[in-house]
Backbone of each chain as nested JSON, in Angstrom:
{
  "chains": [
    {"id": "A", "residues": [
      {"number": 1, "name": "MET", "atoms": {"N": [0.795, -1.318, 0.047], "CA": [0.089, 0.068, -0.042], "C": [0.877, 1.239, 0.006]}},
      {"number": 2, "name": "PRO", "atoms": {"N": [0.442, 2.339, -0.855], "CA": [1.295, 3.534, -0.887], "C": [1.163, 4.174, 0.534]}},
      {"number": 3, "name": "THR", "atoms": {"N": [2.246, 5.042, 0.887], "CA": [2.29, 5.728, 2.098], "C": [2.491, 7.162, 1.941]}},
      {"number": 4, "name": "ILE", "atoms": {"N": [1.923, 7.964, 2.465], "CA": [2.161, 9.368, 2.483], "C": [2.937, 9.886, 3.678]}},
      {"number": 5, "name": "VAL", "atoms": {"N": [4.273, 10.316, 3.561], "CA": [5.016, 10.774, 4.731], "C": [4.981, 12.214, 4.874]}},
      {"number": 6, "name": "VAL", "atoms": {"N": [4.599, 12.597, 6.126], "CA": [4.546, 13.891, 6.607], "C": [5.527, 14.201, 7.562]}},
      {"number": 7, "name": "ASP", "atoms": {"N": [6.673, 15.216, 7.219], "CA": [7.577, 15.538, 8.246], "C": [7.273, 16.887, 8.772]}},
      {"number": 8, "name": "VAL", "atoms": {"N": [7.401, 16.961, 10.2], "CA": [6.998, 18.096, 10.875], "C": [8.16, 18.366, 12.06]}},
      {"number": 9, "name": "MET", "atoms": {"N": [8.591, 19.674, 11.798], "CA": [9.804, 19.983, 12.735], "C": [9.413, 21.333, 13.632]}},
      {"number": 10, "name": "PRO", "atoms": {"N": [10.116, 21.521, 14.769], "CA": [9.794, 22.724, 15.484], "C": [10.337, 23.878, 14.728]}},
      {"number": 11, "name": "LYS", "atoms": {"N": [9.645, 24.917, 14.742], "CA": [10.122, 26.096, 14.064], "C": [11.59, 26.531, 14.466]}},
      {"number": 12, "name": "ALA", "atoms": {"N": [12.219, 26.984, 13.396], "CA": [13.657, 27.207, 13.588], "C": [13.928, 28.255, 14.642]}},
      {"number": 13, "name": "GLU", "atoms": {"N": [13.096, 29.138, 14.935], "CA": [13.301, 30.144, 15.923], "C": [12.856, 29.841, 17.236]}},
      {"number": 14, "name": "LEU", "atoms": {"N": [12.295, 28.629, 17.537], "CA": [11.979, 28.216, 18.791], "C": [13.049, 27.167, 19.452]}},
      {"number": 15, "name": "LEU", "atoms": {"N": [13.283, 27.293, 20.698], "CA": [14.093, 26.311, 21.307], "C": [13.566, 24.867, 21.228]}},
      {"number": 16, "name": "ASP", "atoms": {"N": [14.341, 23.959, 21.071], "CA": [13.968, 22.642, 21.123], "C": [14.68, 21.901, 22.157]}},
      {"number": 17, "name": "PRO", "atoms": {"N": [13.982, 21.737, 23.401], "CA": [14.807, 21.276, 24.525], "C": [15.191, 19.698, 24.459]}},
      {"number": 18, "name": "GLN", "atoms": {"N": [14.253, 18.997, 23.728], "CA": [14.676, 17.563, 23.5], "C": [15.873, 17.414, 22.728]}},
      {"number": 19, "name": "GLY", "atoms": {"N": [15.93, 18.381, 21.599], "CA": [17.118, 18.304, 20.715], "C": [18.438, 18.661, 21.419]}},
      {"number": 20, "name": "LYS", "atoms": {"N": [18.214, 19.921, 22.273], "CA": [19.27, 20.211, 23.072], "C": [19.779, 19.088, 23.907]}},
      {"number": 21, "name": "ALA", "atoms": {"N": [18.948, 18.308, 24.505], "CA": [19.27, 17.285, 25.451], "C": [20.081, 16.273, 24.795]}},
      {"number": 22, "name": "VAL", "atoms": {"N": [19.794, 15.948, 23.559], "CA": [20.391, 15.009, 22.817], "C": [21.883, 15.499, 22.263]}},
      {"number": 23, "name": "ALA", "atoms": {"N": [21.86, 16.799, 22.028], "CA": [23.085, 17.423, 21.557], "C": [24.112, 17.433, 22.72]}},
      {"number": 24, "name": "GLY", "atoms": {"N": [23.555, 17.616, 23.988], "CA": [24.356, 17.572, 25.172], "C": [24.86, 16.292, 25.516]}},
      {"number": 25, "name": "ALA", "atoms": {"N": [24.022, 15.306, 25.246], "CA": [24.561, 13.941, 25.489], "C": [25.585, 13.539, 24.569]}},
      {"number": 26, "name": "LEU", "atoms": {"N": [25.427, 13.896, 23.258], "CA": [26.507, 13.611, 22.186], "C": [27.873, 14.165, 22.659]}},
      {"number": 27, "name": "ASN", "atoms": {"N": [27.832, 15.469, 23.1], "CA": [28.949, 16.223, 23.715], "C": [29.686, 15.462, 24.827]}},
      {"number": 28, "name": "ARG", "atoms": {"N": [28.78, 14.998, 25.712], "CA": [29.397, 14.326, 26.958], "C": [30.0, 13.037, 26.555]}},
      {"number": 29, "name": "LEU", "atoms": {"N": [29.318, 12.442, 25.614], "CA": [30.014, 11.101, 25.087], "C": [31.142, 11.229, 24.205]}},
      {"number": 30, "name": "GLY", "atoms": {"N": [31.536, 12.406, 24.064], "CA": [32.867, 12.805, 23.252], "C": [32.59, 12.563, 21.641]}},
      {"number": 31, "name": "ILE", "atoms": {"N": [31.356, 12.656, 21.21], "CA": [31.046, 12.573, 19.82], "C": [31.081, 13.96, 19.284]}},
      {"number": 32, "name": "ASP", "atoms": {"N": [31.912, 14.182, 18.371], "CA": [32.18, 15.536, 17.697], "C": [31.575, 15.549, 16.249]}},
      {"number": 33, "name": "GLY", "atoms": {"N": [31.494, 16.776, 15.8], "CA": [31.171, 16.986, 14.439], "C": [29.771, 17.448, 14.231]}},
      {"number": 34, "name": "PHE", "atoms": {"N": [28.892, 17.435, 15.306], "CA": [27.536, 17.765, 15.09], "C": [27.332, 19.13, 15.753]}},
      {"number": 35, "name": "ALA", "atoms": {"N": [26.765, 20.199, 15.165], "CA": [26.53, 21.563, 15.71], "C": [25.298, 21.66, 16.548]}},
      {"number": 36, "name": "GLY", "atoms": {"N": [24.389, 20.755, 16.282], "CA": [23.045, 20.922, 16.866], "C": [22.181, 19.741, 16.449]}},
      {"number": 37, "name": "VAL", "atoms": {"N": [21.195, 19.472, 17.335], "CA": [20.32, 18.498, 17.032], "C": [18.716, 19.095, 17.235]}},
      {"number": 38, "name": "ARG", "atoms": {"N": [17.967, 18.904, 16.188], "CA": [16.585, 19.26, 16.43], "C": [15.671, 18.051, 16.265]}},
      {"number": 39, "name": "ILE", "atoms": {"N": [14.673, 17.783, 16.834], "CA": [13.702, 16.749, 16.851], "C": [12.261, 16.933, 16.491]}},
      {"number": 40, "name": "GLY", "atoms": {"N": [11.883, 16.424, 15.4], "CA": [10.569, 16.578, 15.053], "C": [9.69, 15.301, 14.892]}},
      {"number": 41, "name": "LYS", "atoms": {"N": [8.836, 15.305, 14.148], "CA": [7.971, 14.053, 13.999], "C": [7.881, 13.557, 12.53]}},
      {"number": 42, "name": "ARG", "atoms": {"N": [7.56, 12.408, 12.375], "CA": [7.396, 11.708, 11.102], "C": [6.202, 10.968, 11.124]}},
      {"number": 43, "name": "PHE", "atoms": {"N": [5.128, 11.359, 10.305], "CA": [4.007, 10.592, 10.335], "C": [3.785, 9.855, 8.96]}},
      {"number": 44, "name": "GLU", "atoms": {"N": [3.512, 8.651, 9.033], "CA": [3.234, 7.729, 7.922], "C": [1.759, 7.379, 7.702]}},
      {"number": 45, "name": "LEU", "atoms": {"N": [1.069, 8.012, 6.789], "CA": [-0.14, 7.814, 6.702], "C": [-0.402, 6.581, 5.418]}},
      {"number": 46, "name": "THR", "atoms": {"N": [-0.893, 5.595, 5.813], "CA": [-1.182, 4.436, 4.895], "C": [-2.401, 4.724, 4.099]}},
      {"number": 47, "name": "VAL", "atoms": {"N": [-2.389, 4.658, 2.749], "CA": [-3.368, 4.849, 1.855], "C": [-4.077, 3.788, 1.269]}},
      {"number": 48, "name": "GLU", "atoms": {"N": [-5.364, 3.816, 1.439], "CA": [-6.271, 2.72, 0.955], "C": [-6.361, 3.1, -0.612]}},
      {"number": 49, "name": "GLY", "atoms": {"N": [-5.912, 2.163, -1.401], "CA": [-6.108, 2.433, -2.879], "C": [-4.915, 3.314, -3.391]}},
      {"number": 50, "name": "GLU", "atoms": {"N": [-5.306, 4.161, -4.413], "CA": [-4.365, 5.031, -5.132], "C": [-4.269, 6.382, -4.603]}},
      {"number": 51, "name": "VAL", "atoms": {"N": [-2.955, 6.91, -4.727], "CA": [-2.779, 8.318, -4.265], "C": [-3.137, 9.111, -5.621]}},
      {"number": 52, "name": "ASP", "atoms": {"N": [-4.199, 10.055, -5.38], "CA": [-4.43, 11.051, -6.468], "C": [-4.25, 12.411, -5.981]}},
      {"number": 53, "name": "ASP", "atoms": {"N": [-4.475, 13.359, -7.003], "CA": [-4.333, 14.874, -6.487], "C": [-5.201, 15.226, -5.349]}},
      {"number": 54, "name": "ALA", "atoms": {"N": [-6.5, 14.796, -5.412], "CA": [-7.35, 15.061, -4.246], "C": [-6.91, 14.49, -2.907]}},
      {"number": 55, "name": "LEU", "atoms": {"N": [-6.428, 13.39, -2.962], "CA": [-5.822, 12.79, -1.645], "C": [-4.679, 13.606, -1.178]}},
      {"number": 56, "name": "LEU", "atoms": {"N": [-3.809, 13.951, -2.047], "CA": [-2.547, 14.573, -1.784], "C": [-3.066, 15.972, -1.181]}},
      {"number": 57, "name": "GLU", "atoms": {"N": [-4.054, 16.489, -1.775], "CA": [-4.614, 17.776, -1.181], "C": [-5.174, 17.664, 0.226]}},
      {"number": 58, "name": "THR", "atoms": {"N": [-5.851, 16.593, 0.479], "CA": [-6.315, 16.13, 1.771], "C": [-5.164, 15.983, 2.668]}},
      {"number": 59, "name": "ALA", "atoms": {"N": [-4.117, 15.402, 2.276], "CA": [-2.873, 14.979, 3.035], "C": [-2.314, 16.474, 3.571]}},
      {"number": 60, "name": "GLN", "atoms": {"N": [-2.161, 17.238, 2.582], "CA": [-1.611, 18.636, 2.791], "C": [-2.445, 19.358, 3.886]}},
      {"number": 61, "name": "ARG", "atoms": {"N": [-3.716, 19.337, 3.619], "CA": [-4.625, 20.021, 4.754], "C": [-4.57, 19.362, 6.127]}},
      {"number": 62, "name": "ILE", "atoms": {"N": [-4.501, 18.032, 6.22], "CA": [-4.308, 17.29, 7.438], "C": [-3.049, 17.553, 8.0]}},
      {"number": 63, "name": "ALA", "atoms": {"N": [-2.098, 17.78, 7.293], "CA": [-0.601, 18.133, 7.735], "C": [-0.655, 19.419, 8.403]}},
      {"number": 64, "name": "ASP", "atoms": {"N": [-1.227, 20.345, 7.762], "CA": [-1.334, 21.726, 8.21], "C": [-2.188, 21.888, 9.529]}},
      {"number": 65, "name": "GLU", "atoms": {"N": [-3.373, 21.28, 9.532], "CA": [-4.438, 21.44, 10.433], "C": [-4.479, 20.472, 11.486]}},
      {"number": 66, "name": "ILE", "atoms": {"N": [-4.016, 19.219, 11.326], "CA": [-4.231, 18.345, 12.431], "C": [-2.825, 17.695, 12.907]}},
      {"number": 67, "name": "LEU", "atoms": {"N": [-2.072, 17.569, 11.908], "CA": [-0.659, 16.755, 12.344], "C": [0.359, 17.887, 12.869]}},
      {"number": 68, "name": "SER", "atoms": {"N": [0.112, 19.134, 12.582], "CA": [1.052, 19.943, 13.143], "C": [0.265, 21.118, 13.822]}},
      {"number": 69, "name": "ASN", "atoms": {"N": [1.101, 21.95, 14.638], "CA": [0.752, 23.143, 15.312], "C": [1.238, 24.201, 14.548]}},
      {"number": 70, "name": "SER", "atoms": {"N": [0.616, 25.043, 13.838], "CA": [1.446, 26.139, 13.176], "C": [1.946, 27.173, 13.91]}},
      {"number": 71, "name": "VAL", "atoms": {"N": [1.646, 27.122, 15.308], "CA": [2.316, 28.255, 16.017], "C": [3.62, 28.043, 16.386]}},
      {"number": 72, "name": "ILE", "atoms": {"N": [3.847, 26.641, 16.481], "CA": [5.286, 26.233, 16.974], "C": [6.001, 25.24, 15.917]}},
      {"number": 73, "name": "GLU", "atoms": {"N": [5.401, 24.771, 14.94], "CA": [5.86, 23.887, 14.108], "C": [5.684, 24.159, 12.404]}},
      {"number": 74, "name": "ASP", "atoms": {"N": [6.603, 23.55, 11.75], "CA": [6.374, 23.789, 10.311], "C": [6.434, 22.327, 9.694]}},
      {"number": 75, "name": "VAL", "atoms": {"N": [5.537, 22.33, 8.707], "CA": [5.508, 20.968, 7.896], "C": [6.613, 21.123, 6.775]}},
      {"number": 76, "name": "VAL", "atoms": {"N": [7.66, 20.317, 7.008], "CA": [8.762, 20.642, 6.093], "C": [8.832, 19.602, 4.925]}},
      {"number": 77, "name": "GLY", "atoms": {"N": [7.849, 18.721, 5.037], "CA": [7.845, 17.605, 3.774], "C": [6.663, 16.892, 3.558]}},
      {"number": 78, "name": "ILE", "atoms": {"N": [6.164, 16.589, 2.521], "CA": [5.126, 15.654, 2.201], "C": [5.405, 14.878, 1.058]}},
      {"number": 79, "name": "GLU", "atoms": {"N": [5.757, 13.502, 1.25], "CA": [6.038, 12.827, 0.016], "C": [5.347, 11.412, 0.037]}},
      {"number": 80, "name": "VAL", "atoms": {"N": [5.351, 10.824, -1.167], "CA": [4.533, 9.504, -1.293], "C": [5.679, 8.546, -1.481]}},
      {"number": 81, "name": "ILE", "atoms": {"N": [5.697, 7.483, -0.74], "CA": [6.56, 6.324, -0.944], "C": [5.878, 5.15, -1.21]}},
      {"number": 82, "name": "GLU", "atoms": {"N": [6.763, 4.249, -1.948], "CA": [6.286, 2.874, -2.246], "C": [5.402, 2.92, -3.448]}}
    ]},
    {"id": "B", "residues": [
      {"number": 1, "name": "MET", "atoms": {"N": [24.742, 25.083, 6.298], "CA": [25.462, 24.034, 6.957], "C": [24.601, 22.564, 6.382]}},
      {"number": 2, "name": "PRO", "atoms": {"N": [25.356, 21.496, 6.146], "CA": [24.739, 20.334, 5.834], "C": [24.033, 19.632, 7.118]}},
      {"number": 3, "name": "THR", "atoms": {"N": [22.905, 18.916, 6.878], "CA": [22.12, 18.305, 7.825], "C": [22.052, 16.824, 7.677]}},
      {"number": 4, "name": "ILE", "atoms": {"N": [22.277, 15.882, 8.462], "CA": [21.905, 14.515, 8.387], "C": [20.659, 14.259, 9.063]}},
      {"number": 5, "name": "VAL", "atoms": {"N": [19.565, 13.688, 8.259], "CA": [18.433, 13.634, 8.786], "C": [18.411, 11.855, 9.02]}},
      {"number": 6, "name": "VAL", "atoms": {"N": [17.823, 11.808, 10.43], "CA": [17.676, 10.292, 10.702], "C": [16.166, 10.107, 11.111]}},
      {"number": 7, "name": "ASP", "atoms": {"N": [15.555, 9.086, 10.354], "CA": [14.056, 8.899, 10.668], "C": [13.975, 7.531, 11.364]}},
      {"number": 8, "name": "VAL", "atoms": {"N": [13.164, 7.727, 12.488], "CA": [13.107, 6.494, 13.45], "C": [11.634, 6.122, 13.557]}},
      {"number": 9, "name": "MET", "atoms": {"N": [11.005, 5.072, 13.226], "CA": [9.567, 4.517, 13.388], "C": [9.358, 3.576, 14.46]}},
      {"number": 10, "name": "PRO", "atoms": {"N": [8.33, 3.481, 15.099], "CA": [8.017, 2.222, 15.935], "C": [7.951, 1.152, 15.029]}},
      {"number": 11, "name": "LYS", "atoms": {"N": [8.4, -0.155, 15.618], "CA": [8.387, -1.365, 14.887], "C": [7.115, -1.514, 14.388]}},
      {"number": 12, "name": "ALA", "atoms": {"N": [7.039, -2.265, 13.102], "CA": [5.707, -2.446, 12.408], "C": [4.802, -3.533, 13.368]}},
      {"number": 13, "name": "GLU", "atoms": {"N": [5.431, -4.346, 14.088], "CA": [4.61, -5.349, 14.734], "C": [4.173, -4.804, 16.165]}},
      {"number": 14, "name": "LEU", "atoms": {"N": [4.548, -3.476, 16.487], "CA": [4.135, -2.94, 17.735], "C": [3.01, -1.904, 17.463]}},
      {"number": 15, "name": "LEU", "atoms": {"N": [2.115, -1.962, 18.583], "CA": [1.134, -0.994, 18.614], "C": [1.699, 0.425, 18.581]}},
      {"number": 16, "name": "ASP", "atoms": {"N": [1.029, 1.469, 18.056], "CA": [1.307, 2.694, 18.089], "C": [0.098, 3.667, 18.545]}},
      {"number": 17, "name": "PRO", "atoms": {"N": [-0.051, 3.71, 19.828], "CA": [-1.241, 4.249, 20.167], "C": [-1.476, 5.748, 19.8]}},
      {"number": 18, "name": "GLN", "atoms": {"N": [-0.346, 6.426, 19.811], "CA": [-0.272, 7.993, 19.219], "C": [-1.054, 7.84, 17.883]}},
      {"number": 19, "name": "GLY", "atoms": {"N": [-0.496, 7.013, 16.918], "CA": [-0.917, 6.844, 15.603], "C": [-2.363, 6.378, 15.539]}},
      {"number": 20, "name": "LYS", "atoms": {"N": [-2.669, 5.564, 16.392], "CA": [-4.072, 5.082, 16.436], "C": [-5.016, 6.211, 16.739]}},
      {"number": 21, "name": "ALA", "atoms": {"N": [-4.632, 7.013, 17.608], "CA": [-5.375, 8.238, 18.103], "C": [-5.616, 9.195, 16.886]}},
      {"number": 22, "name": "VAL", "atoms": {"N": [-4.718, 9.457, 16.191], "CA": [-4.867, 10.426, 14.989], "C": [-5.623, 9.727, 13.943]}},
      {"number": 23, "name": "ALA", "atoms": {"N": [-5.554, 8.394, 13.686], "CA": [-6.379, 7.65, 12.72], "C": [-7.841, 7.665, 13.192]}},
      {"number": 24, "name": "GLY", "atoms": {"N": [-8.03, 7.675, 14.39], "CA": [-9.414, 7.875, 14.963], "C": [-9.813, 9.139, 14.77]}},
      {"number": 25, "name": "ALA", "atoms": {"N": [-9.112, 10.106, 14.991], "CA": [-9.593, 11.615, 14.792], "C": [-9.862, 11.706, 13.432]}},
      {"number": 26, "name": "LEU", "atoms": {"N": [-9.013, 11.197, 12.385], "CA": [-9.471, 11.436, 10.949], "C": [-10.875, 10.841, 10.74]}},
      {"number": 27, "name": "ASN", "atoms": {"N": [-11.034, 9.579, 11.199], "CA": [-12.252, 8.901, 11.048], "C": [-13.305, 9.797, 11.516]}},
      {"number": 28, "name": "ARG", "atoms": {"N": [-13.29, 10.27, 12.672], "CA": [-14.346, 11.11, 13.523], "C": [-14.612, 12.298, 12.61]}},
      {"number": 29, "name": "LEU", "atoms": {"N": [-13.58, 12.889, 12.008], "CA": [-13.849, 14.049, 11.205], "C": [-14.375, 13.765, 9.777]}},
      {"number": 30, "name": "GLY", "atoms": {"N": [-14.363, 12.405, 9.438], "CA": [-15.002, 12.17, 8.127], "C": [-14.088, 12.254, 6.999]}},
      {"number": 31, "name": "ILE", "atoms": {"N": [-12.796, 12.138, 7.26], "CA": [-11.807, 12.098, 6.373], "C": [-11.368, 10.78, 5.913]}},
      {"number": 32, "name": "ASP", "atoms": {"N": [-11.675, 10.442, 4.667], "CA": [-11.524, 9.149, 4.277], "C": [-10.236, 8.957, 3.394]}},
      {"number": 33, "name": "GLY", "atoms": {"N": [-9.83, 7.702, 3.038], "CA": [-8.827, 7.384, 2.306], "C": [-7.536, 6.934, 2.972]}},
      {"number": 34, "name": "PHE", "atoms": {"N": [-7.441, 6.96, 4.202], "CA": [-6.368, 6.498, 4.857], "C": [-6.596, 5.223, 5.844]}},
      {"number": 35, "name": "ALA", "atoms": {"N": [-5.692, 4.196, 5.619], "CA": [-6.071, 2.954, 6.287], "C": [-5.372, 3.112, 7.629]}},
      {"number": 36, "name": "GLY", "atoms": {"N": [-4.272, 3.91, 7.927], "CA": [-3.665, 3.97, 9.129], "C": [-2.741, 5.023, 9.281]}},
      {"number": 37, "name": "VAL", "atoms": {"N": [-2.182, 5.2, 10.554], "CA": [-1.29, 6.203, 10.741], "C": [-0.335, 5.818, 11.743]}},
      {"number": 38, "name": "ARG", "atoms": {"N": [0.963, 5.978, 11.456], "CA": [2.014, 5.652, 12.572], "C": [2.942, 6.97, 12.608]}},
      {"number": 39, "name": "ILE", "atoms": {"N": [3.348, 7.161, 13.91], "CA": [3.97, 8.363, 14.359], "C": [5.478, 8.029, 14.81]}},
      {"number": 40, "name": "GLY", "atoms": {"N": [6.372, 8.491, 14.051], "CA": [7.705, 8.294, 14.63], "C": [8.533, 9.675, 14.75]}},
      {"number": 41, "name": "LYS", "atoms": {"N": [9.866, 9.544, 14.844], "CA": [10.675, 10.768, 14.962], "C": [11.48, 11.136, 13.898]}},
      {"number": 42, "name": "ARG", "atoms": {"N": [11.67, 12.438, 13.612], "CA": [12.607, 12.807, 12.574], "C": [13.846, 13.638, 13.327]}},
      {"number": 43, "name": "PHE", "atoms": {"N": [14.898, 13.275, 13.226], "CA": [16.121, 13.803, 13.952], "C": [16.856, 14.764, 12.818]}},
      {"number": 44, "name": "GLU", "atoms": {"N": [17.165, 15.854, 13.003], "CA": [18.128, 16.789, 12.334], "C": [19.289, 16.97, 12.89]}},
      {"number": 45, "name": "LEU", "atoms": {"N": [20.345, 16.463, 12.515], "CA": [21.664, 16.658, 13.032], "C": [22.481, 17.557, 12.254]}},
      {"number": 46, "name": "THR", "atoms": {"N": [22.653, 18.874, 12.76], "CA": [23.494, 19.886, 11.857], "C": [24.885, 19.409, 11.918]}},
      {"number": 47, "name": "VAL", "atoms": {"N": [25.574, 19.606, 10.848], "CA": [27.212, 19.085, 10.731], "C": [27.978, 20.346, 10.781]}},
      {"number": 48, "name": "GLU", "atoms": {"N": [28.894, 20.332, 11.548], "CA": [29.977, 21.35, 11.601], "C": [30.982, 20.988, 10.364]}},
      {"number": 49, "name": "GLY", "atoms": {"N": [31.023, 21.679, 9.196], "CA": [31.957, 21.287, 8.333], "C": [31.314, 20.383, 7.325]}},
      {"number": 50, "name": "GLU", "atoms": {"N": [32.291, 19.547, 6.822], "CA": [31.863, 18.53, 5.644], "C": [31.307, 17.143, 6.288]}},
      {"number": 51, "name": "VAL", "atoms": {"N": [30.267, 16.649, 5.288], "CA": [29.962, 15.21, 5.614], "C": [30.881, 14.227, 4.848]}},
      {"number": 52, "name": "ASP", "atoms": {"N": [31.594, 13.499, 5.637], "CA": [32.559, 12.426, 4.997], "C": [31.89, 11.017, 5.501]}},
      {"number": 53, "name": "ASP", "atoms": {"N": [32.624, 10.158, 4.94], "CA": [32.254, 8.62, 5.27], "C": [32.331, 8.376, 6.76]}},
      {"number": 54, "name": "ALA", "atoms": {"N": [33.439, 8.934, 7.493], "CA": [33.524, 8.661, 8.995], "C": [32.425, 9.345, 9.639]}},
      {"number": 55, "name": "LEU", "atoms": {"N": [32.013, 10.322, 9.248], "CA": [30.919, 11.143, 9.979], "C": [29.531, 10.493, 9.805]}},
      {"number": 56, "name": "LEU", "atoms": {"N": [29.444, 9.896, 8.533], "CA": [28.243, 9.194, 8.251], "C": [28.126, 7.864, 9.115]}},
      {"number": 57, "name": "GLU", "atoms": {"N": [29.321, 7.179, 9.151], "CA": [29.402, 5.948, 10.081], "C": [29.04, 6.45, 11.506]}},
      {"number": 58, "name": "THR", "atoms": {"N": [29.554, 7.609, 11.983], "CA": [29.16, 8.023, 13.262], "C": [27.663, 8.271, 13.464]}},
      {"number": 59, "name": "ALA", "atoms": {"N": [27.102, 8.853, 12.359], "CA": [25.583, 9.117, 12.426], "C": [24.985, 7.842, 12.429]}},
      {"number": 60, "name": "GLN", "atoms": {"N": [25.272, 6.822, 11.575], "CA": [24.725, 5.573, 11.727], "C": [24.686, 4.894, 13.082]}},
      {"number": 61, "name": "ARG", "atoms": {"N": [25.927, 5.025, 13.731], "CA": [25.995, 4.571, 15.138], "C": [25.28, 5.305, 16.129]}},
      {"number": 62, "name": "ILE", "atoms": {"N": [25.152, 6.46, 15.964], "CA": [24.268, 7.356, 17.016], "C": [22.844, 6.975, 16.803]}},
      {"number": 63, "name": "ALA", "atoms": {"N": [22.462, 6.838, 15.429], "CA": [21.076, 6.56, 15.171], "C": [20.791, 5.254, 15.772]}},
      {"number": 64, "name": "ASP", "atoms": {"N": [21.547, 4.217, 15.805], "CA": [21.282, 2.81, 16.233], "C": [21.254, 2.62, 17.772]}},
      {"number": 65, "name": "GLU", "atoms": {"N": [22.232, 3.568, 18.345], "CA": [22.523, 3.369, 19.644], "C": [21.866, 4.513, 20.587]}},
      {"number": 66, "name": "ILE", "atoms": {"N": [21.908, 5.638, 20.121], "CA": [21.482, 6.807, 20.938], "C": [20.012, 7.37, 20.53]}},
      {"number": 67, "name": "LEU", "atoms": {"N": [19.617, 7.417, 19.296], "CA": [18.553, 8.151, 18.779], "C": [17.41, 7.145, 18.783]}},
      {"number": 68, "name": "SER", "atoms": {"N": [17.505, 5.79, 18.8], "CA": [16.431, 4.886, 18.699], "C": [16.697, 3.752, 19.696]}},
      {"number": 69, "name": "ASN", "atoms": {"N": [15.652, 3.174, 20.104], "CA": [15.61, 2.097, 20.961], "C": [15.226, 1.008, 20.221]}},
      {"number": 70, "name": "SER", "atoms": {"N": [16.285, -0.051, 20.028], "CA": [16.248, -1.034, 19.049], "C": [15.101, -2.192, 19.496]}},
      {"number": 71, "name": "VAL", "atoms": {"N": [14.695, -2.059, 20.704], "CA": [13.703, -2.988, 21.109], "C": [12.305, -2.805, 20.488]}},
      {"number": 72, "name": "ILE", "atoms": {"N": [11.984, -1.409, 20.473], "CA": [10.698, -0.947, 20.038], "C": [10.682, -0.044, 18.643]}},
      {"number": 73, "name": "GLU", "atoms": {"N": [11.762, 0.281, 18.324], "CA": [11.986, 1.229, 17.115], "C": [12.939, 0.779, 16.037]}},
      {"number": 74, "name": "ASP", "atoms": {"N": [12.65, 1.166, 14.768], "CA": [13.585, 0.97, 13.725], "C": [14.104, 2.209, 13.109]}},
      {"number": 75, "name": "VAL", "atoms": {"N": [15.367, 2.247, 12.713], "CA": [15.802, 3.402, 11.96], "C": [15.598, 3.123, 10.491]}},
      {"number": 76, "name": "VAL", "atoms": {"N": [14.636, 3.984, 10.006], "CA": [14.233, 3.686, 8.627], "C": [14.738, 4.613, 7.523]}},
      {"number": 77, "name": "GLY", "atoms": {"N": [15.656, 5.602, 7.845], "CA": [16.372, 6.26, 7.03], "C": [17.44, 7.298, 7.484]}},
      {"number": 78, "name": "ILE", "atoms": {"N": [18.512, 7.336, 6.819], "CA": [19.633, 8.161, 7.061], "C": [20.048, 8.954, 5.842]}},
      {"number": 79, "name": "GLU", "atoms": {"N": [19.596, 10.119, 5.619], "CA": [20.135, 10.877, 4.464], "C": [20.732, 12.398, 4.885]}},
      {"number": 80, "name": "VAL", "atoms": {"N": [21.561, 12.783, 3.932], "CA": [22.14, 14.165, 3.933], "C": [21.446, 15.029, 3.14]}},
      {"number": 81, "name": "ILE", "atoms": {"N": [21.12, 16.332, 3.796], "CA": [20.389, 17.333, 2.836], "C": [21.126, 18.632, 2.956]}},
      {"number": 82, "name": "GLU", "atoms": {"N": [20.818, 19.352, 2.034], "CA": [21.512, 20.732, 1.745], "C": [22.943, 20.523, 1.234]}}
    ]}
  ]
}
């Protein structure tokens, strides 16, 4: 079955305490080379049947209105896999 | 600055209550066409300098050992963007 993947990240101008915690852990473990870590969400919507333009539009709407909070998050990607 | 994106999803054989809740909400809102929703994490690791093979290997190791819990999650993707 095809799957629509929606990626949501915290807005760049907002603090991401979870990401900061992971970045701090990498530092303490002596792992270099990374300047920062941010943590967002990946939604996999399994599609019944075919992916058409109408369904993609619905997915875009769901991503903007239900899967993300536009005050603090951005939808950074919507793609179809499989 | 280049960014390494690590995608982590709950294992297919495990329940994903968060995803189930979203799928139920879509249903109640009368949004059809989706058979299921699963919710995972998207990590963006900002890289200081260049991405080379050693750093990618480090990222793979971090993904497996720190960013995911292999008992309940799978690393489903590691890619470099920008």
